[in-house]
N, C-alpha and C positions, 0 to 999 in steps of 0.2 A: 252574854253575847248571843246565845241561842234565842232569847226572847226578841232581840233585835231582828234576827232573820225571820222569825215568825211574823212580826209586825210588817216587815218589808214585803214578805210574800203575800200577806193579806192585801196590802195596797196595790201590789202589782196585779193581783187577780182582779182587782176592781177596775183597772184601767181598761177602757174600751168595752166594758161589760164582759170580759173574758170569763169570769166565774159564772155569770148568768148563761153564757153560751154553752159552757161545759155542763151545767146542771139542768138546762132546759132543752127541749127538743128543737124549737125553732126560735131564732132571734135574727130576723132578716136585717133589722136596723144595725145591730152590732156587727154583723158580717159585712154589711155594706160600708160601715164606717172603717173597718179594718182594710177592706179592699181599696177604698179611696185613699186612705193614709199610705198604704203600700205603693199605690200609683204615684202619689205626691212625692214620696221618698225617692222613687226611681227617677222621676222627672227632675227633682232637685239635685240628686246626685249627678245625673247626666249634665245638668246645667253648670254645676260647680266644676265638674271635671273639664268641661269645655273651656270655662273661664280660666281656670288655673293652668290648663295646658297652653292656651294662647298667651297667658302671662309669662310662662316659662319660655315660650318660643320667641316672644318679643325681644327686641334688642335693648333690654334695660337691666340685664344682670339678675337672673333668677335667685342667685345665692344672696343678693342684697335685699331684694324686695319680698320674695315669697314668704319667709317666716313672719316678718312684721305685718305684711298685708293680711295674711291668713289669720294671725292672732287678733288683729283689730276687727276683721269681719266676724270672727267667732264671738268676740266680746260683745259687739253690738247685738248680735242675734241672742246671746245669753241675757243681756240686759232687757231686751224686749220680751223674751220668753218668761223671765222670772219677775218682772215688775209687778208689784202688788200681789204676788202669790203668797206673801206672808199671811194674808188674811184668807182663811179657807184651807191652807196647808199647814201652817204652824199654829196660827191663832184664829179663834172664832170658828173652827170647823164644827160641823153639826154633831159628830160623834165624840166630842170632847169628853162629856160626862161618862160615856160608855168606855172610852179608852182609858181614862184615869181610874176607873173602877177595877181594871185588870191588875193582876199582880206584877206590874212592870214598873221600872223606874222612869222618871221624867227624861233622863238622859237617853234611854233606849227609844222613847217616843220621838224626841227631837231628832236624834240621829237617823231613825228610820224614815222620818218624813223628809228631812233634808237630803238623805241619800236618794229617795225616790225623785225628788226634784232635780238632784244632780244627774241622775240617769237620763232624765228627759233632756236636759241641756247637753249632756254628753252625746246624745243622738245628733243634735245640731253640730256639735264639734266634729263628729266623725264625717258629716257631710262636707265639711271644709277640708279636713286634714287628710282623709284618704285620697281625694283627688290631688291634694298638694304633694303628697308623697309619690304618687304616680307621676306627676309632672316633674318632680325633682329627679326621678329615676332616669329621665331622658337628658338631664343636664350632663355635659362632659365633665363638670367639676364635682359630680356627685361623690360623696364620701360616706363612710360608715357612721361617723359621728353625726352627720346630717340626718340620716334616717332615724337614729336613736333619739336625737333631740326632737324631731318632728313627732315621733311616736309618743314620747313623754309629754310633750306640750299639748297633744290632743286631750290628755287627761287633766292637765293643769290649767288650760285656757279658761274653762268655765268658772274657776274658783273666785277670781277677783270680781268679775261683774256680778256673779251670784251674791257675793257678800255685800257689795254696794247696793244692789237693788233690793235685797231682802231687808237690809238694815234701814234703808230709807223708808220702805214700806212699813216696817215695824215702828219706826219713830213717828211717822205720820199717823198711824193707827193709834199709837199711845197718846199722842197729843190731842187727837180729835175724839177719843172715846168718851170724854166727859161732856162734849158739846151736845146741845139739844138736837141739832141737825148735823150730827157727826159725819154722815156720808156726804152731805153737800160740801162741808168744809174740806173733807178729804179729796173730793173730786176737784175742787178748785186748786188745792195744793198740788195735786198730781198733775193737773194741766199746766200749772205754773212751773213745776220742776221740769216737765217734758219740754215746755217752751224754752226754758233756760238751756236745756240740753241741746235742742236743735239750733238755738242761737249760737251756742258755743261751737258746735260742729261747723255751721255755715261760716262763722267768723274765722275759724281756723282755716277752712278752705280758701276764703278770700285772702287771708294773710299769705297763704302759700302762693296763690296766683300773683299777689302784689309783690312778693319777695323775689320772684324769679322772672326774668325776661321771657316773654312768650316765645321769642325766637330761639332761646336756649332750649326750650322744651322740644323743639323740632330739630335741634342740632344733633346729627348722628354721632358727633364726637363728644357730646356732653355726657357726663356720668349721671344718667337719669336715675339709676339705682340709688346712688348716694343722695340725690335730691329728694326722691320720694321717701326713702328710709329716714332721712333727717327730719322731714316734716311729720312722719308718723311717730317718730320717737319724741318729738316735741309735744305732740298731741297725747300720746300714751307711752310714758317712759318705760314700762315693762317690755313693750315691743322693741324699743331700742336696745335693751339689755339682751333680749333674745336674738336680735339681728347680729349684735357683736359676737355673741357666743357661737352663733351658727356660722358666721363668715370666717372667724379666726380660730374656730375649734377651741374656744375658751370656756372651759367648764366652770370657771369661777363666776363669770357673768351668768351662766345658766343656773348655777346654784343660787345666785342673788334673785333671779327671776322666780325660781321654785319657792324660795323662802317667802318672797313677797306675795306669792299666791296661796301658800299653805297656812302660814302663821295667822293672818287675819281671819281666814275661814275657820280654823280650829278654835281661835279665840272666841269667835261669835257662837260656835256650837257650845263651848264650855260655859260662857256667860248666860246664854239662853237656857241651857239645861238647869242652871242654878236658880233662875227666876221664872221658869216656865209657868208654874202654877200661879204665881202672883200676877204675871203679865196677863194671862188669860182671865183671871178673876177681875182685874181692873178693866179690861176691855169688855167684859160681859156686863159690867155695871152700866146702868143708864139713869140719867136724871129723870125724875118725875115731872111731867108737864103740869104747870100751875096756871095755864092760860085758858082754861075751859070757860066758855061763855055760852049762856043760854040765849039762843037767837031764833030768828024765823027760818024755817026749813024752806029750801028752794027746790023746785022741781025742774028737771031738764030732760031732754030726750035720751033714750037709752044709748045712742051712739055717742053723744056728748059726754055722758057719764063714763062710758068705757074708755073714751079717748083721754079724758082727764086722769083716769086711773092708770093708763099706760104712761102718761107723762110723769105721774108721781112715782111709778116703778123705776123710772130712770134715775131718780135720786136715791134709791135704796141700795144700789149696787155700784161700787166704785169701778169694778172691772167692766161691767156692762156699759156704764157711762163713758169710760175711756175708749172702749172698743168702737162705740158708735159715733162719738163726737170728734174723735181725733182726725179722721179723714176730712170732714167739712172744715174743721178749724185750720188744718194745714192748707186746704184750698183757699180759704179766706186770707190766710197769711201770705201765700204766694201771690194772689191777685192784688192785695193791698200793696205789697212790696213793689210789684211791677208798676202799679199805678203811681205810687209816691216817688219812687226813684226814677222811673222812666226807662224805657228800652234804650234810649240814646246814652244815658249814663252807664247802664249795664254794659252796652256794647263798647263804650269807651274804656271801661275798666278791663275788658277782655282784649283790648288792643285791636278791635276790628276796624277795617278801613272805613273812614268817615264818608268818603264819596259813594260807597256802596251801601250805606246804612239804610237808606229809605227802601232800596230794593230788597234788602235782607228782611226788614220788618214786614214789607208787603208779602214776601214769600212765606213768612212764618205765620201770619195772621190766619189763613184758612185752616191751619192745624191747631189753633188755640183751643178748639172744642175738646181736644183729647185730654187736656189738663183737668177740667171738671169731671169728665167721664171717669177718669182714673181715680182721682183723690176722693171724690164724693161717694164712691161706691165700693170702697175697700172692704167695708164690713156692713152688710145690710142688717139693720136692727130687726127686721121682720123675720129673719132666719132663726131667731132665738127667742123672741118674746112670747111665742105660744108655749114653748117648752119651759120657759121660766115660771109658768103657772105652778109647776111642780106637783106635789101631792094635793094642792088645793084646786086642781083642775076640775074637781067635781062641782065647785061653785060655778065655774064658767059653763059647765055642761048642763047645769040644772036650771039656769035662768031661762025664762020664757022668751027667748030671742032666737032669731035665725042665726045659723053659724056664719053666714055671710056678713052679718052686722058686726060680729066679733072680729072676723078677719079684717074687715075694712077699718075698724078702729085701730088695730095694730099696724096696718099699712099706713094709715094717716099719721100715726106717731113717727114711723120711720121716715116718711116724707117731710115731716116737720123739721127733722134734723138735716136732711140733704137738700131739699128743694130750695129753701130760701138762700142757703149758702151758695148753691149753684147759680141761681139767678143773679145774686149780688156780684159774685165773682165774674160771671159772664159780662155783666155791664161794665165792671172795672176793666176787664180785658179789652172790651170794645173801646172804652175811653183811652186806654193806653196805646193800643195798636192802630186804632182808627181804620178799620177794614171797610170794604165796600158794604153797601146796604144789604145785599143778599147774604154775604158772609156774616154780617152782624146778626141778622135774623136767625141764621142757622146756628150761630154760636150760642144763642139763647135756647132755641127750640130743641136741638139734638141732645144736649146734655140733660135738659129737663125731661124729655121723653124717655131717655135711658134711665133716669132716676126712678120714674114711675114703673118702668118695666122691671128694674132690679128689685124694687120693693115687692111687687106682685110675685116675682120669681122666688124670692126668699120666703114669702108667706106660703106659696104653693108647696115648696119643698118642706117647710116646717109642718104644714098640715099633713103631708104624706108620711113624714118620719118624725112624729113628735117624740120627745124624750121627757117623760114626767117623773120617772123614778131615779132622778139623779141625786147623788150625795154631795158632790163637790161642784159648786157653781162655776168655779174657774174652768174646770175641765169641760163643762157644758158649753161655756161661752167661747172657749178656745178651740172647740171642735174635736178634741180627743175623746169626748164622751157623748157627742151628738152627731149623728149622720147628717142632719139638716144643715147645721153650721158648716160642717166640712164640705158638703156638696155645694152649698151656696157660695162659700168663700173660694174654693178651687174653681168652680164653674165661672164665677165672676172674674177671677184673675185670667182664666183662659180666654173668656170672651173679650176682655179688655185688651189682652195681648193680640188677639186676632184683629181687633179693630185698628190697633196701632200699626200692625204689620200690613194690613190691607191698605191703610191710608198711605203708608210709605211706598208700597209697591206701585200703587196707582196715584202717585203724587200729582201727576199731570192732570188728573180728573178728580181732584180732592173735593170740589163742590158737589159733583155727582155722587161721590162716595158718602159725603155727609148727608145728602138727601136720602140715599138708600138706608143709611143707619137710622135716620129719623123714621122712615116708613117701616123698617123692620121692628124697631122698638115699639112703635104704636100698634102694629099688627100683633106683636107678641103679647102686649099688655091686654088687648082685646081677647085673645085666645086664652090667656091665663085667667082672666076674669071670669070667662065662661066656665072653665074647668074648676075654678075655685068655688063657684056657686053650687057645684055638685058635691063638694066635700062636706063631711059631717064631723062633729066633735064627739069623741068617745073618752070616757074616763077610764083609761087603761090602768 
């Protein structure tokens, strides 16, 4: 057990570059990453506190809704956080050979790595459950058993989604490890699984809406707590067990929920420990390519060569591909759905008045540009693709090219993912909503201009705070090991929220607001391009 704690301590010291900051005199990148992470944690905690507090204050019965709703929110966050972390955390990590040469057992290695993953998910769980317990304290029906159950659930909630997501990641990696293009196959499987997940979630929400009369949802005498809890329990049965335990002080139901959380998690650790070496050995094996052909060499411009290199890099990392393509794919899915189904059918399913439908669509159309701005810019690829060079950055720094050419090739790759999806989605939204000519033009121009600005912003931040000495690609891409990803992601979210809030506050002048956003994005791109031309590449 002492070796387990030593391994865990080594991993914790590597998070955010803590060990490097302690052992070196200056590490502004690491300090900045910690500062932004702390700020993000404070903002998130305040947001969740406000949400749970309002949920408790609403007339829907906090004792019925709060535990189930909080469990589902935590589980979704855990699924997103741990999806595909099996590669790079449990399997295929760079220091595998070094770790296995140490006098430690495979069980200690697996347990330490899963514990480290669990602690990260637990941080998300605390962001949900601490505000939930504070909200529950204001309830007139607050009881001791409720506080105890919420506190215990905070530690149990991550286990089921962690087990599901890591198991899926492990299975997909095992199935694709023998393929010649294993990462491409894994990427398509991952996108397919996430597509099925979103389809299931949206279908569930549609069933809930279809199953209950809309007037009932606004009936002050209706038991909304029972309605919502029943729907959540159908979607996620452990949430129903927890709600029953919480409402009726039934420790039998809580024991059922605890066993359903702990037993699969413990079984996965036990089985993985037994076959850890075999799994890693199988995943490390690669088929030899036998399709070599001697042919004519083709020359191309340096920019084109670098651009194709960036596109090939996208297929070498499942995590990188998922982070960068998921936003544009969701945008396309939303626009295609709206175009195929039609706003009239969607409004009819929501029981909106038919005689006011045209007016509602005309009022919504000027705000449609917010959808591509938000979804297409969730994760700018340019915020990470410079750091992804890793310890091979000396190659990039030694080629006889201007740094600006390298930057532009990476920006072009980022725009290849977002710009076509934005333009196609904007056209589909125009066909579905049929806005005025000026609104249609702005619906295409404003999101496209913001895409370009966001790509330049991510590249500028990545050039300012590159992170080449990373050991875990997942931490780099998720922002916990890279200040540039953290700054670009948080900055992008804050900017998008401000655009949405500004548009809602000045809704009466939405056309003018859209023009201002277009002008600001264009001006910002010009400024960032000028600043980026002065940046240099260094092989740190």
